[in-house]
Structure formats: C-alpha cells, structure tokens
N, C-alpha and C positions, 0 to 999 in steps of 0.2 A: 611177422605172422600178423594177419588182421582179419576179422570177420565182416566187416563191413569197409568198403572203400567208395568214397564220394567224390566225384570228380567235378572239377570247375577249371576249364579250358579257355574261358575268355578274359583277356588281361583287362578289359575294361569292366567296372562295377555297374552292371546292370541291374534290372528287375529280378532277372534269374537269378543273378548273384545275390542279391538282398534276401530272397526267399530261401536260397539254398543256405544262407549263412546263418538264417534265424535257426534252422532246423538243425544244421551242424553243431551249433553251440549247445542244443539239447542233447543230441547223439553222444557227443563226446563225454557225456557223464553215463552213458548206457551201453555202450559197445567198446569192445577191443577194435577200433576204427582207425582209418587214416584218410585225409583230405589229398586228393590228387591234382596236382596241376597249378594252379594260382592260388596266391592267398586269400584267405576271405577275412574281415575283421572279426576279431574276438575269438578265433578259431585255431585249432591246433596248425602248426608249421606244415606246409605242403610237402609231400614226396613226389618224385618225377612218376612218370607213367613206367618207366623202366624198374623203378623200385616197387611200385604197385604190383606189376607182374612177378616179381621176385617173391615179395610178400604172400601173394597168392599161391604161387608154386610151393611155398614152404607152410602152406596152411595144414595146421595140424592141433585145430581145437577140437572141442566137442562138437563142433556145427559140421555138418556134412559137406559144405562149401561156403565159400565167400559169397558176399553179394557187392557187386557193382550198382552203384545208385547214380544213373546218368539223367542229366536234362537237356542235353543239347545234340545235333547231329553229329558233330565231331568226337563228342564223348560215348556216342552210340557205336560209332565205328570202331574205336579204340576197344571197346567192350566186347563188341562182336569178334573182332581179331583175337582177342585175347582167350575167348571162349571156344570159336569155331576153328581157328588156324593153330592157335599155339596149345589147343585144348587144355587150356587151365581148367580148375573145379571151381567155376564160378557161375551164378544166374545173374541175370541182368534185370534191375527194374528202372523204368522211366517214368518219369514225371511229365505230364502233357497238361497245359494251360489253354492251348488255342481253342478258341471257339470258331474255327471254320476249318474246311477241310485242307489238309495237308498237301503238298505237291508229291510227285510221285516217288522221288527218292527218300524223303522221309518217311513217307507211307512204307515203304520197303523196309526200312531200319526198323520203324516201331512195331512190324510185322513179326521182326525177330526177336523181340522182348520176351522174356520170361513171365513178366507182370508188368503192368501200366497202373499208374495211379492217376486218376484225372482230378483236378482241383476243382471241378464243378459238374453238376450233372449235365450242362450244354457241351462240356469238352469231351464228357464220356461218350458221346454220341458219334465222335469223329475218329476215335481209335479203337483197335481191338484188343483183347487181353487184358481188360480191364478189371482189377481184382478189389478196387475200392474208389471211392470219392472221397477226396479227403481236401478240405480247402486249406490253402494258405495260411499260415498264423504270423503274426506279430510278436516279436520280442518284447513283451511287457515289462520286462527288467531294464532293457534298454531304452524304449520309448515311454516316458512316463509323464506326468503332469508337472508344470512348474509350481512352486509355491506360491509366486504372485506372476500372474501372465503380464501385466504391465511392466514391471520391472524387468522381466524376461526379455519382452521385447525391446525395452529401451538398451540392454545390454548389447543388442546385436549391431547398433547403429545405423539403422537403416531410417531414422527418422519418422515423425507420425507418433500417433498414441496406439495404434491397432495394425496388424499386418494380415494380409490374405497370401496365400501362395498356391501356386500350381507347379507339381513337379514333375519332370519327365523330359525326353529330348524334345528339342524344339523342332517341329515338323508338323504337316497339317494332319497326319492320322493321330497324333496326340491332341489336336485342337487347340494349339498354342494362339492360332488366329482368334478362335471363338472365346477363349480366354481373355484376349486383349479388346475384343469387342464388348464382352461383358462389362470389362473394367473401365472402359470409355465411357460407359453410361453409369456404372455405379459410383466411381471416384468422386466426381463433381458434386454428387449428393452426399458425400462421406468425407468431409475433409479433413478427418483425422486417419484416415486409411491409406496405408502405403501398400502396393501389391509387388509381390517376387515372383518372377518366373525363373526357377530353378532347373537348371539342366544346360545343356550345351546343343548347338546344331551341328550336324555332320556338315563336312564340304558341300555335298550337293544339296544342303538346305540353306545354305549361307544368304542366297538372294531372298528367301522366304523370311528370313531373320531380318535383313536389312530392310524389307517392305514394312515389317511389323514395327521396326524402331522409327521408319519415317511417319507412319502414322500416328505414332504415340506423340513424337515430335510435334507434329502438325496441330494435334488437340492440346499441346503445352502442358503435357502429363509425364516428361521425360525424368522428373523428379520425384516421381510418384509411381511409375511403373518401372521396376528395376531389373536387371538382367544381373544376377551374381554369378551366373556360371552353375557349373557342376560342383556343388558342396559336397566335400569328401565324406565318406558314410560316417566316419567318427565324430563329424561335427553336425549333421542332419538331425538329430534328437534334440539337440539345442535349440536348433533354428525350429521345429516342429512343435515343441511345446512352448514356443513364445507366440504363435499365431492365434488369431481369432476365428479364422475360417479355412479350409483347404478347398479348393475349388478345382475340379478336374473335370474337362470336357471333351475327353476324346472321342474322335469317330468310330473307333474301335479299340478295344482292350480285352486281351485275354481273360486278366483277372484283375490287376491294378492294385498296387500296395498303399500308396500314398494316402487315400482314405483311412485304411486300417492304422497306418502309423499314425494319423492325427487322432483316431478315436482313442489309441492307446495314451496318448497324451493330451486326453480330454479336450480334444479339439472337434467341432462338428464339421460337416462337408455338403457342399453342393456338387453333385456328379451327373453326368450324362448316363442315360439308361443302356449303359454297356458293360461289359467286365463282370464283377461280381457286386457291384455298388448297390443294387436294390437289395441284396441279401445283406451288406453291411448296414444299411440305413436302419434296419430292427422296425419295418413297418414304417418309415419314415420319421421316427422318433429321434434319431442322432444324425440324421442327413436327410438332403431334400435330392431327389431324383427326377431330372427333368428329361424330355424327350431329345433325342440326338439332334444337334444342330441349332436346337430352338434358344437362341440367345435371349431373346425376350422372357422366356420363363426362366432362364439362368440369372437374369437380371431382378426378375421379381423375389426369385428365391434367395438370391444373395442379401439383398435389401431386407426381406423379411426376417432373417436371421440375425442381421446386423442390427435393425431397428426396434428390434423387440427384446428388451434385457431379460425378462422374464424367461421367454422362449429359448434364448440363447443360454440362459443359465441351466434349465431344465436338461437342454442336449448335452451340454458339455458336462453335467453332473452325470448322466447315464452313460456317456460314451465309453469311458472307461471300463465300465462294467460289463459293455457289451464286447470290448476286445478281449477282456480277461476271461470271459464265460463261454464266447462262441468263438473266437478267432485267435487264440493263443497260439506261439509257437510249441508251446508244450502239447496242446492239444493236436497240432498237428502231427508231431513227432510220435504221440500215441497211436494215431491212425495208421502212420507210416510202418510204425513198429509192428502193428498186426499183420501188416500184409508179408513182412519179413518173417514173422513167426510162422506163418501159413507156408511159406516156402520151405522153411526149415523144418516144418513138420512139428512144431511146438505149439503149445497152448498160447493164445494171444495174451502178450503182456499187460494190453489195455485192459484185459477183462478179469485179471488176476487181482 
C-alpha cells in the first residue's frame, strides 16, 4: 500500500533523474511512498511496476486514491495503462520542464494527465492542465560548500590551483564546443586554472568529441582541458564544492541543474540565456548570463569573475543563500505537495 508512487524508468542518471532524486529524498519523509523502476541515489529501494500496480490495487489509506508522479513518456504510458485499462484508483501528476512544443505523441500523453506541474512560467505555456509552476530545487544537504576550496580542489588530483567545469552530455545542444571555445581564450590568461568537461558523449556524438579533443590538442591545452567522463552522482558534490566557477553554455536547456548545484556549493556561474539561468542568477549577483552562442561575452564574464577577488567573494558568499531560500529541494517538495493535496481534496500542507 502506498499513497504516492514516483516513477524512474531510465537506467541512466540524467538531469531528470537528478531532479527526481532531490525531491524523492524529501518526499520519503512526508508520505507513505514508493519509488518505481530504477534506483536513485539516497532514495528508497525501488519496486517493480507490477509491485506498484499491486500496491495501488490494495490502496486502503485515508486518501481517496494513490498518486503516480511521472516525468517521462514511458512513465506516462505505464500510469495511463494502470488508470485507464486496469482501472486502478490513481491520479497521474506529470512534471514538465521543456520550453518548446512537444511532438504529437507526448502532447497526447500529457493531455491525459490529471495534473501537470511546470518548472518554469515558460514551460507552462506549452502544456495543458497546469496546476502549479514549481521550479526544481537542489538538495542543499548533499551539495554544500567546502571548508577550504583550494584544499578541496587539490584533493581531486586534476592539477592547477583552481577549477572550472561544465556538466552535461557532450553534444552541440549542450554547447560543449562553446565551452571549449571559451576555455581556449580564458586559460592562456589564467595559468593556474584547469577546466573539466564532465559528462559523456553518446555514440552519435563521438565525432563531435574527437573534433573538440583535436582542437584542444592543437592549442596545447590537453593537460588543462580535461574529460573525466560521467562522474557518479554520489561523487559529483565533492567535485562541485571544489570548483571556482561553473560555466554552462547550452544552445537550449529546459531548466538546467548544474548552476544550482554550484550555487548550493557556494560556486558562482556563467551561463547562456536559456533554461532558468537568468532566475538562478538573482539579478546577476551570483551568476553572469550571456547571450546564446556569444563566446566573446562568455570569455569576458568568466575573466571578470576570476580576475576580481572581491566580486568573486561576494558572489560565492551569496550563492548558498540563493540556493537555500529560493531553489531548495524542500521548497520544491512543498510546491509539489500543494498539488497533491489539491487532488486529494485536503488543505495544502505548504500553507499549514
């Protein structure tokens, strides 16, 4: 028996997985709940879809039905089957982050949801049945500042005195090439800085990766622009808190968690004007937002932060507060809980 079933069907740990894990860790303290499908770090052990259906069929709490919270097409399909074909007593909540029009089949799936939670005001304009706009939050217990940034960076073994990173899949949409273009101009002026490209390239993007590596080699920076691959979720907080700057330059981003994980770790960011980066920047007091594809502006912004110790200190000092008070996982769980309570017909726990 469970009042809340949260699905995670993707075997890879993606951005969607990270945002779901942040919330599930909060929800496990609040609800009789189960994670369904694949494991998430720090979350309850998952159950199978068959077990989730059985738990729903035996639903016998004071709630009139169970809620299935889904985030992907495959998860929407499974929940619709459980509700409409198996006739199980459930309602389906979908979280949508995309800031562009969905294709036809996902649009149909989303139209079948009982409630949709958009992560941004822009995302809300592309989907029906929006009950609330609830920005994703970062787990501020997991992502936290280092006691000593220099010592934390040295302990990673990448060399240099300071670190910069971009985090995400290596592909054109994520702007990995724009990050490389920026670093090729920044690093010669910052001899103590090492840059990390954290993530992996899918098979179809191996050529893109090799071209980036060749350009870096030609520039003589192969020992300072490194490709550590996809860092396990449990190890990423240790890397984040050791950085001096997060630089994310995607051409498109639905939301984007890397800057938030940096802010929670007291690390400022430079980001392109997509996703929710402008809101994260708190009027550019903890991050610098540059136009899409504007490498020159990204270079200037990065150097401006790295070269001004006072500005860097002020940004780093405020970054953690912005994450705690505006973009925490606890705040996200409160907003999601209000949607659940409205479906269940109870007063919102976020308002009690």
